[in-house]
GUDRENTI-192076 format. One record per residue (C-alpha): residue in one letter; chain; x, y, z. Coordinates in steps of 0.05 Angstrom, whole numbers, plus 5000, padded with zeros to 4 digits. Layout:
<r><r>A</r><c>A</c><px>X</px><py>Y</py><pz>Z</pz></r>
...
//
This chain:
<r><r>M</r><c>A</c><px>5791</px><py>5411</py><pz>7327</pz></r>
<r><r>Q</r><c>A</c><px>5765</px><py>5379</py><pz>7392</pz></r>
<r><r>I</r><c>A</c><px>5726</px><py>5305</py><pz>7385</pz></r>
<r><r>V</r><c>A</c><px>5681</px><py>5283</py><pz>7436</pz></r>
<r><r>F</r><c>A</c><px>5657</px><py>5207</py><pz>7433</pz></r>
<r><r>D</r><c>A</c><px>5595</px><py>5186</py><pz>7466</pz></r>
<r><r>A</r><c>A</c><px>5575</px><py>5113</py><pz>7469</pz></r>
<r><r>Q</r><c>A</c><px>5510</px><py>5091</py><pz>7505</pz></r>
<r><r>P</r><c>A</c><px>5511</px><py>5021</py><pz>7489</pz></r>
<r><r>A</r><c>A</c><px>5579</px><py>4981</py><pz>7510</pz></r>
<r><r>A</r><c>A</c><px>5578</px><py>4946</py><pz>7447</pz></r>
<r><r>A</r><c>A</c><px>5600</px><py>5012</py><pz>7410</pz></r>
<r><r>K</r><c>A</c><px>5651</px><py>5035</py><pz>7462</pz></r>
<r><r>P</r><c>A</c><px>5710</px><py>4994</py><pz>7423</pz></r>
<r><r>L</r><c>A</c><px>5692</px><py>5034</py><pz>7355</pz></r>
<r><r>K</r><c>A</c><px>5721</px><py>5101</py><pz>7389</pz></r>
<r><r>D</r><c>A</c><px>5794</px><py>5101</py><pz>7352</pz></r>
<r><r>M</r><c>A</c><px>5768</px><py>5078</py><pz>7286</pz></r>
<r><r>T</r><c>A</c><px>5713</px><py>5129</py><pz>7293</pz></r>
<r><r>V</r><c>A</c><px>5760</px><py>5187</py><pz>7308</pz></r>
<r><r>E</r><c>A</c><px>5803</px><py>5165</py><pz>7254</pz></r>
<r><r>R</r><c>A</c><px>5747</px><py>5162</py><pz>7209</pz></r>
<r><r>L</r><c>A</c><px>5723</px><py>5233</py><pz>7228</pz></r>
<r><r>R</r><c>A</c><px>5791</px><py>5267</py><pz>7220</pz></r>
<r><r>F</r><c>A</c><px>5801</px><py>5236</py><pz>7152</pz></r>
<r><r>A</r><c>A</c><px>5734</px><py>5257</py><pz>7131</pz></r>
<r><r>L</r><c>A</c><px>5743</px><py>5330</py><pz>7158</pz></r>
<r><r>R</r><c>A</c><px>5817</px><py>5333</py><pz>7136</pz></r>
<r><r>R</r><c>A</c><px>5807</px><py>5392</py><pz>7090</pz></r>
<r><r>M</r><c>A</c><px>5759</px><py>5424</py><pz>7132</pz></r>
<r><r>A</r><c>A</c><px>5787</px><py>5418</py><pz>7200</pz></r>
<r><r>Q</r><c>A</c><px>5807</px><py>5493</py><pz>7217</pz></r>
<r><r>Q</r><c>A</c><px>5731</px><py>5510</py><pz>7202</pz></r>
<r><r>V</r><c>A</c><px>5703</px><py>5463</py><pz>7258</pz></r>
<r><r>N</r><c>A</c><px>5719</px><py>5480</py><pz>7336</pz></r>
<r><r>T</r><c>A</c><px>5685</px><py>5415</py><pz>7360</pz></r>
<r><r>A</r><c>A</c><px>5663</px><py>5349</py><pz>7331</pz></r>
<r><r>R</r><c>A</c><px>5614</px><py>5306</py><pz>7383</pz></r>
<r><r>I</r><c>A</c><px>5597</px><py>5236</py><pz>7355</pz></r>
<r><r>S</r><c>A</c><px>5543</px><py>5191</py><pz>7392</pz></r>
<r><r>F</r><c>A</c><px>5522</px><py>5125</py><pz>7383</pz></r>
<r><r>T</r><c>A</c><px>5453</px><py>5098</py><pz>7406</pz></r>
<r><r>D</r><c>A</c><px>5413</px><py>5039</py><pz>7404</pz></r>
<r><r>V</r><c>A</c><px>5346</px><py>5058</py><pz>7388</pz></r>
<r><r>N</r><c>A</c><px>5306</px><py>5002</py><pz>7411</pz></r>
<r><r>G</r><c>A</c><px>5356</px><py>4964</py><pz>7454</pz></r>
<r><r>P</r><c>A</c><px>5381</px><py>4891</py><pz>7450</pz></r>
<r><r>R</r><c>A</c><px>5321</px><py>4873</py><pz>7402</pz></r>
<r><r>G</r><c>A</c><px>5360</px><py>4883</py><pz>7342</pz></r>
<r><r>G</r><c>A</c><px>5338</px><py>4902</py><pz>7274</pz></r>
<r><r>V</r><c>A</c><px>5354</px><py>4975</py><pz>7239</pz></r>
<r><r>D</r><c>A</c><px>5361</px><py>5010</py><pz>7301</pz></r>
<r><r>K</r><c>A</c><px>5437</px><py>5031</py><pz>7309</pz></r>
<r><r>R</r><c>A</c><px>5440</px><py>5106</py><pz>7308</pz></r>
<r><r>A</r><c>A</c><px>5500</px><py>5151</py><pz>7298</pz></r>
<r><r>K</r><c>A</c><px>5488</px><py>5220</py><pz>7308</pz></r>
<r><r>I</r><c>A</c><px>5554</px><py>5270</py><pz>7289</pz></r>
<r><r>R</r><c>A</c><px>5545</px><py>5347</py><pz>7317</pz></r>
<r><r>L</r><c>A</c><px>5599</px><py>5398</py><pz>7294</pz></r>
<r><r>H</r><c>A</c><px>5606</px><py>5467</py><pz>7317</pz></r>
<r><r>L</r><c>A</c><px>5631</px><py>5508</py><pz>7271</pz></r>
<r><r>E</r><c>A</c><px>5679</px><py>5571</py><pz>7276</pz></r>
<r><r>A</r><c>A</c><px>5633</px><py>5621</py><pz>7244</pz></r>
<r><r>H</r><c>A</c><px>5573</px><py>5587</py><pz>7217</pz></r>
<r><r>G</r><c>A</c><px>5537</px><py>5560</py><pz>7281</pz></r>
<r><r>T</r><c>A</c><px>5519</px><py>5479</py><pz>7289</pz></r>
<r><r>V</r><c>A</c><px>5512</px><py>5427</py><pz>7239</pz></r>
<r><r>I</r><c>A</c><px>5479</px><py>5364</py><pz>7261</pz></r>
<r><r>V</r><c>A</c><px>5470</px><py>5290</py><pz>7218</pz></r>
<r><r>G</r><c>A</c><px>5450</px><py>5227</py><pz>7234</pz></r>
<r><r>A</r><c>A</c><px>5443</px><py>5156</py><pz>7205</pz></r>
<r><r>T</r><c>A</c><px>5410</px><py>5090</py><pz>7226</pz></r>
<r><r>S</r><c>A</c><px>5433</px><py>5025</py><pz>7204</pz></r>
<r><r>S</r><c>A</c><px>5429</px><py>4950</py><pz>7223</pz></r>
<r><r>N</r><c>A</c><px>5506</px><py>4956</py><pz>7245</pz></r>
<r><r>W</r><c>A</c><px>5555</px><py>5007</py><pz>7273</pz></r>
<r><r>H</r><c>A</c><px>5600</px><py>5012</py><pz>7217</pz></r>
<r><r>A</r><c>A</c><px>5543</px><py>5027</py><pz>7168</pz></r>
<r><r>A</r><c>A</c><px>5516</px><py>5079</py><pz>7209</pz></r>
<r><r>L</r><c>A</c><px>5582</px><py>5116</py><pz>7218</pz></r>
<r><r>E</r><c>A</c><px>5600</px><py>5112</py><pz>7149</pz></r>
<r><r>D</r><c>A</c><px>5528</px><py>5138</py><pz>7124</pz></r>
<r><r>A</r><c>A</c><px>5531</px><py>5199</py><pz>7175</pz></r>
<r><r>L</r><c>A</c><px>5599</px><py>5214</py><pz>7157</pz></r>
<r><r>R</r><c>A</c><px>5579</px><py>5219</py><pz>7088</pz></r>
<r><r>R</r><c>A</c><px>5524</px><py>5261</py><pz>7096</pz></r>
<r><r>M</r><c>A</c><px>5561</px><py>5299</py><pz>7144</pz></r>
<r><r>V</r><c>A</c><px>5613</px><py>5326</py><pz>7091</pz></r>
<r><r>A</r><c>A</c><px>5563</px><py>5335</py><pz>7044</pz></r>
<r><r>K</r><c>A</c><px>5524</px><py>5384</py><pz>7094</pz></r>
<r><r>L</r><c>A</c><px>5587</px><py>5416</py><pz>7111</pz></r>
<r><r>V</r><c>A</c><px>5612</px><py>5430</py><pz>7035</pz></r>
<r><r>K</r><c>A</c><px>5548</px><py>5463</py><pz>7026</pz></r>
<r><r>T</r><c>A</c><px>5539</px><py>5503</py><pz>7086</pz></r>
<r><r>L</r><c>A</c><px>5609</px><py>5528</py><pz>7077</pz></r>
<r><r>S</r><c>A</c><px>5607</px><py>5538</py><pz>6999</pz></r>
<r><r>Q</r><c>A</c><px>5538</px><py>5582</py><pz>7016</pz></r>
<r><r>A</r><c>A</c><px>5568</px><py>5624</py><pz>7070</pz></r>
<r><r>K</r><c>A</c><px>5626</px><py>5642</py><pz>7009</pz></r>
<r><r>R</r><c>A</c><px>5580</px><py>5657</py><pz>6959</pz></r>
<r><r>P</r><c>A</c><px>5558</px><py>5732</py><pz>6958</pz></r>
<r><r>R</r><c>A</c><px>5484</px><py>5753</py><pz>6979</pz></r>
<r><r>R</r><c>A</c><px>5443</px><py>5769</py><pz>6914</pz></r>
<r><r>Q</r><c>A</c><px>5415</px><py>5838</py><pz>6908</pz></r>
<r><r>S</r><c>A</c><px>5350</px><py>5852</py><pz>6874</pz></r>
<r><r>M</r><c>A</c><px>5343</px><py>5892</py><pz>6806</pz></r>
<r><r>K</r><c>A</c><px>5306</px><py>5951</py><pz>6850</pz></r>
<r><r>A</r><c>A</c><px>5361</px><py>5957</py><pz>6899</pz></r>
<r><r>L</r><c>A</c><px>5415</px><py>5957</py><pz>6841</pz></r>
<r><r>T</r><c>A</c><px>5381</px><py>6013</py><pz>6800</pz></r>
<r><r>Q</r><c>A</c><px>5376</px><py>6052</py><pz>6861</pz></r>
<r><r>K</r><c>A</c><px>5450</px><py>6049</py><pz>6876</pz></r>
<r><r>S</r><c>A</c><px>5469</px><py>6069</py><pz>6804</pz></r>
<r><r>V</r><c>A</c><px>5417</px><py>6129</py><pz>6805</pz></r>
<r><r>A</r><c>A</c><px>5442</px><py>6158</py><pz>6870</pz></r>
<r><r>S</r><c>A</c><px>5514</px><py>6152</py><pz>6843</pz></r>
//
């Protein structure tokens, strides 16, 4: 799994090592399903402060497309933790839906049994 870190404000750049470590820990069971993980931090309204620190995680999955989640908070750590929690929930849901067999209508089932 390749991890790409992108931080627009200079204040978020020191978080790189911790962010990569937290992402690897969060994906430890599902890492083989993920080709690339891209983490980006942005400060929505600049130096004015407030609830404007945004963490966005984009995962490119092996066979299931792309999963994108984001979170906004008043500090970088809280935004990252919230985004990681959402990412794991979304990834588990995506992978469990892919494993579940598609349901067939009763009409299709009865036509198959009549044809046999």
